[in-house]
C-alpha positions as CSV (number, residue, x, y, z in Angstrom):
1,M,0.0,0.0,0.0
2,A,2.8,2.4,0.8
3,Q,4.2,2.0,-2.7
4,T,0.7,2.9,-4.1
5,A,0.7,6.0,-1.8
6,G,3.6,7.4,-3.8
7,Q,6.3,9.1,-1.9
8,A,8.3,7.2,0.7
9,D,7.6,9.7,3.4
10,R,3.9,8.7,3.3
11,A,4.5,5.1,4.4
12,T,4.6,5.8,8.1
13,P,1.5,8.1,8.3
14,L,-0.4,5.6,6.1
15,K,0.6,2.7,8.3
16,S,-0.5,4.8,11.4
17,Y,-3.8,5.6,9.7
18,C,-4.5,2.0,8.9
19,T,-3.6,1.0,12.4
20,G,-5.9,3.7,13.8
21,L,-8.8,2.3,11.8
22,L,-8.3,-1.1,13.4
23,L,-8.0,0.2,17.0
24,P,-11.0,0.3,19.2
25,G,-12.9,3.5,19.4
26,E,-16.0,5.1,18.0
27,R,-14.5,8.0,16.2
28,K,-12.2,7.2,13.3
29,N,-11.2,10.8,12.7
30,A,-7.6,11.9,12.6
31,E,-7.5,13.6,16.0
32,P,-9.0,10.7,18.1
33,M,-6.8,8.2,16.2
34,A,-3.7,10.3,16.8
35,A,-4.5,10.4,20.5
36,R,-4.8,6.6,20.7
37,L,-1.7,6.0,18.5
38,Y,0.6,8.7,20.0
39,P,-0.7,9.9,23.3
40,N,2.5,11.8,24.0
41,N,2.6,13.5,20.6
42,V,-1.0,14.1,19.6
43,R,-0.6,17.4,17.8
44,Q,2.2,16.2,15.5
45,A,0.5,12.9,14.9
46,H,-2.9,14.6,14.1
47,Q,-1.1,16.8,11.6
48,S,0.6,13.9,10.0
49,L,-2.7,11.8,9.7
50,H,-4.6,14.8,8.5
51,H,-2.0,15.5,5.8
52,I,-2.0,11.9,4.5
53,L,-5.8,12.1,4.1
54,A,-6.1,15.7,2.8
55,E,-3.2,15.4,0.3
56,A,-4.1,11.9,-1.0
57,A,-2.3,12.0,-4.3
58,W,-2.8,8.3,-5.1
59,S,-5.4,6.8,-7.4
60,D,-8.4,5.4,-5.5
61,D,-8.6,2.5,-7.9
62,D,-4.9,1.7,-7.5
63,M,-5.1,1.9,-3.7
64,L,-8.2,-0.4,-3.6
65,E,-6.4,-2.9,-5.8
66,A,-3.4,-2.8,-3.5
67,V,-5.6,-3.5,-0.5
68,R,-7.7,-6.2,-2.2
69,V,-4.7,-8.5,-2.7
70,Y,-4.2,-9.1,1.1
71,P,-7.0,-11.7,1.5
72,L,-6.3,-13.4,-1.9
73,P,-3.8,-15.9,-0.5
74,K,-6.4,-17.1,1.9
75,C,-9.2,-17.3,-0.7
76,G,-7.4,-18.1,-3.9
77,P,-7.1,-21.4,-5.7
78,G,-6.8,-24.4,-3.4
79,T,-9.2,-23.1,-0.7
80,R,-10.8,-26.4,0.2
81,S,-12.2,-26.1,3.8
82,E,-15.8,-25.1,4.1
83,G,-14.9,-22.9,7.1
84,R,-12.3,-21.0,5.0
85,K,-14.7,-20.6,2.1
86,Q,-17.4,-19.2,4.4
87,E,-14.8,-16.7,5.8
88,C,-14.0,-15.6,2.3
89,R,-17.6,-15.0,1.5
90,T,-18.5,-13.2,4.7
91,K,-15.3,-11.4,5.7
92,Y,-13.9,-10.5,2.3
93,G,-17.0,-10.4,0.2
94,F,-16.1,-12.9,-2.5
95,K,-16.3,-16.5,-3.4
96,P,-13.0,-18.4,-3.5
97,S,-11.9,-19.6,-6.9
98,R,-11.7,-23.3,-7.6
């Protein structure tokens, strides 16, 4: 994903943003995520997260494609167990290939 984001200096803020989305908490805005991620440096973290979102110079289609490849090894050819197939359908939204 970081490669899709473009410049190398965007890798850390993008990783922080994705981590913030996965952390518990109702609000998924930059400021509350910054407070959860970097409680001792909220102001700078908020600015960094805000910048990565406000200045998103990447292609949405390219970013979605980069994100989409993560579940593929679990749901690609050779997925035989019924439990794994059900996970692919419910969690990732697609049917595993045969």
